[in-house]
N, C-alpha and C positions, 0 to 999 in steps of 0.2 A: 683399174689397171691390173692385169694379172701379174702374179708373182714372176719376176724376171728370173730365169734360170738358165744357166749354161751347163754344158757337160761337166765342167770342172766343179761347179758349185753343187750340182746334183750328186756327183760321185763323192764329193767331200761329205755331204750330208749323209749319204748311205754309209760311208766309212765310219762316221761318227756314231750313227745309230747302231751299226753292226759291231761297235766296239773293236775297231781295227787294231791290229798289232802295230807297234811303233815302226817296225821295218816296212810294213805295208803303207803306212801313212807317209813315211819318208820317200818311198818309191813314187807314191802319188804326187808329192810336191815336186819331185824331179821331173817326172814324165808329163804331168798335166799343168803344173804351175811354173815350169821352166826355171826352177831354182837350182843353184849349185848345191851339191850334197851337204856342205856344212850348214847352209841356211835352211835347206829342206829338213835337216834333223831338228833344228831349233823350232821351226814351224810345226813339225810333226809332234814334237813333245808338247808344245803349247796346244795344238789342235786336239790331241788325244786326252789332254787333262782338263781342258777348260770347256764346259758345256755351252758357253755363250760365244765361243770363238767365231762361229759363222755369222753372227748377227751383224758385225761390222762389215764383213765381206758382202753380205747380201745387200746392205744399204748402199755400199759403193756401187755394186752392179746395177741397182735400181736407179741411182743417180746417173750413171753412165747411159743407161737406156733412155731415161727422161731427156738427157742432153741430146742424144742422137735423134729422138723423136722431134724435139724442138728444132733441131738443125734442119731436119727434113721439112717441117712445117714452115719455117721461116725462109728457107732457101738462101739466096744471096744476102738477105737482110740479117742473117744470124751473126751474132758476135758472142764470143765467150764472155766478155765483160757484162753484157746485158743479161745473159742467162744466169751468170753467177750472182749479179746484183739482185736480180729478181728472185732467185732461189733463197738467198740470205734474207731478203726482206720478208719472207714468209715465216721466219723464225723456226720453231720446232715442229712444224707440220710434218706428219708422216709423208714419205715420198709419194705414195699413191694418192694422197689428198692434194699434194703440190701439183701433181700432173694435171689436175683439172683447172688449176689457176694459171698455168703458163700459156 
């Protein structure tokens, strides 16, 4: 499964790699992340100081993509309960490995 990427995650990665200024990161979270300014500032501080900040977000986006793919594949048979139970039963498999099991 190719790396799932959205405009927001791509922009955040570029911002992190380019060593964004705090005000640029805050603007990013307001405009692209739909956060209110106080929350955007907290996230911007965290995002500009923690190099692993995007790891969790990338995982979340990959799981959401896997869920949508599974929903399309199952159609009317899809239930969130079965998807979640199946996902948890795979333990700590990386999301791209889990995609082949669903």
